[in-house]
C-alpha positions in Angstrom: -34.4 -55.2 -36.8 -35.5 -58.8 -37.9 -39.2 -59.8 -37.7 -38.4 -62.5 -35.3 -36.7 -59.8 -32.7 -40.0 -57.4 -33.5 -42.2 -60.4 -32.4 -40.2 -61.1 -29.2 -40.3 -57.2 -28.2 -44.0 -57.3 -28.8 -44.7 -60.4 -26.9 -42.5 -58.7 -24.2 -44.2 -55.6 -24.1 -48.0 -57.3 -24.3 -47.4 -59.2 -21.1 -48.6 -56.5 -18.7 -51.5 -56.2 -20.9 -51.9 -59.9 -20.8 -51.5 -60.2 -17.0 -54.1 -57.4 -16.6 -56.5 -59.1 -19.0 -55.9 -62.5 -16.8 -56.8 -60.4 -13.5 -59.9 -59.0 -15.5 -61.0 -62.4 -16.6 -60.5 -63.6 -13.0 -62.8 -61.0 -11.6 -65.8 -61.0 -13.9 -68.8 -62.9 -12.9 -70.0 -63.4 -16.4 -67.7 -63.6 -19.3 -68.9 -62.0 -22.7 -67.0 -62.0 -25.9 -67.7 -58.1 -26.2 -65.8 -57.6 -22.8 -62.8 -59.8 -24.1 -62.8 -57.8 -27.3 -63.2 -54.2 -25.8 -60.5 -54.8 -23.4 -58.4 -56.5 -26.3 -59.1 -53.6 -28.8 -58.1 -50.8 -26.3 -54.9 -52.6 -24.9 -53.9 -53.4 -28.7 -54.6 -50.2 -30.0 -52.7 -48.4 -27.0 -49.8 -50.8 -27.4 -49.6 -49.7 -31.3 -49.8 -46.1 -30.7 -47.4 -45.4 -28.1 -44.2 -46.7 -29.8 -45.3 -44.4 -32.9 -45.4 -41.6 -30.3 -42.3 -42.8 -28.8 -40.5 -42.9 -32.1 -41.8 -39.5 -33.1 -40.1 -38.2 -29.9 -36.9 -40.0 -30.5 -36.4 -38.4 -34.0 -36.0 -35.2 -32.4 -32.9 -36.6 -30.3 -31.4 -39.1 -32.6 -28.8 -37.0 -34.4 -27.4 -36.1 -31.0 -27.1 -39.5 -29.5 -25.9 -41.8 -32.5 -22.7 -42.7 -31.0 -24.2 -44.0 -27.7 -27.6 -45.0 -29.0 -27.2 -48.9 -28.2 -26.7 -48.1 -24.6 -29.9 -45.9 -24.2 -31.8 -48.8 -25.8 -30.3 -51.3 -23.8 -30.8 -49.3 -20.5 -34.4 -48.5 -21.4 -35.2 -52.3 -22.1 -33.2 -53.6 -19.0 -35.1 -50.7 -16.9 -38.4 -51.9 -18.5 -37.6 -55.4 -17.7 -36.5 -55.3 -14.4 -39.8 -52.8 -13.7 -42.3 -55.5 -15.0 -40.4 -58.2 -12.7 -40.4 -56.1 -9.6 -43.9 -55.4 -10.2 -44.9 -58.9 -10.6 -43.2 -59.7 -7.7 -43.9 -56.9 -5.1 -47.2 -55.3 -6.3 -50.7 -56.6 -5.5 -52.3 -58.1 -8.5 -55.6 -57.2 -7.4 -55.0 -53.7 -8.4 -55.2 -54.6 -12.0 -58.7 -55.7 -12.3 -61.1 -54.2 -14.7 -64.3 -53.5 -15.1 -65.5 -54.0 -18.7 -68.3 -51.6 -18.6 -66.2 -48.7 -17.1 -64.3 -47.4 -20.5 -62.5 -44.6 -18.4 -60.6 -47.6 -16.3 -60.0 -49.3 -19.3 -58.5 -46.2 -21.3 -56.4 -45.5 -17.9 -55.1 -49.5 -17.6 -54.4 -49.1 -21.7 -52.0 -46.1 -21.2 -50.3 -47.4 -17.9 -49.8 -50.9 -19.7 -48.3 -49.3 -22.8 -45.9 -46.7 -21.4 -43.3 -49.2 -21.7 -43.9 -49.3 -25.4 -43.4 -45.6 -25.7 -39.7 -46.0 -24.4 -39.3 -48.9 -26.9 -40.5 -46.4 -29.4 -37.8 -44.2 -28.7 -35.1 -47.0 -28.8 -36.5 -47.7 -32.1 -36.0 -44.2 -33.1 -32.6 -43.9 -32.0 -31.8 -47.3 -33.7 -33.2 -46.0 -37.1 -35.8 -48.7 -37.2 -39.0 -47.9 -39.5 -41.8 -48.1 -37.1 -44.9 -49.1 -39.0 -44.2 -52.7 -39.2 -43.0 -53.1 -35.3 -46.1 -51.0 -34.3 -48.7 -53.0 -36.2 -47.0 -56.3 -34.8 -47.1 -54.9 -31.3 -50.6 -54.0 -31.5 -51.7 -57.4 -32.8 -49.8 -59.6 -30.5 -51.2 -57.5 -27.9 -54.7 -57.6 -28.9 -54.6 -61.3 -29.6 -53.0 -62.1 -26.1 -55.1 -59.7 -24.2 -58.3 -61.1 -25.9 -56.6 -64.6 -24.9 -55.9 -63.3 -21.4 -59.3 -62.7 -20.7 -60.7 -66.3 -21.1 -57.5 -67.8 -19.5 -58.3 -65.5 -16.7 -61.7 -66.6 -16.4 -60.8 -70.4 -16.5 -57.1 -70.7 -14.9 -55.6 -67.6 -14.6 -55.1 -67.2 -10.8 -52.5 -70.2 -11.5 -49.7 -68.0 -13.4 -50.3 -64.3 -13.3 -47.4 -63.4 -11.9 -45.1 -65.8 -13.7 -46.2 -64.1 -17.2 -45.0 -60.8 -15.9 -41.7 -61.9 -15.2 -41.2 -63.8 -18.5 -42.0 -60.3 -20.1 -39.5 -58.7 -18.3 -36.7 -61.3 -18.9 -37.4 -61.1 -22.6 -37.2 -57.5 -22.8 -33.9 -57.6 -20.8 -32.8 -60.5 -23.3 -33.5 -58.0 -26.1 -31.5 -55.2 -24.6 -28.6 -57.2 -24.2 -28.8 -58.5 -27.9 -28.9 -54.8 -29.0 -26.1 -53.9 -26.9 -24.0 -57.0 -27.9 -24.7 -56.3 -31.7 -23.5 -52.8 -31.5 -20.1 -53.5 -29.5 
């Protein structure tokens, strides 16, 4: 998998965390660097860990599904992309606000926004892609976007929060189509 594709996957996966970070920035009374760093660190760490866990789970089934693995990767990425688009259009964004002092809430939101990365990890395993570099890139991209998201949310986030998740969903659908076309 090319580094270019890996960055697009990372950006697509990071959109949920980015949108939640924007929502948290909107909801903060007083923005502090430590709050932005805490949110970004948790989101980035979970986003890096989940593909590794998915990759390990995928290793156990890779040999059994190698003849149709590209269809599975395609299906997972399209499903995740459509889910992101649906959630951005039909779910209330105010449910995603973060209290930066509530570590439990940050962990729950970190897991919730990184479940998609677990499925991508399974796909990468099925496609026999080494997981270390993609996991690091996914984590770093999510960290950076989440950190920026808090600041953007505090200043102008209410203008485009939902559009970010739609773009992320479309990027993942596009990557799924690319994987399918490459293997057909």
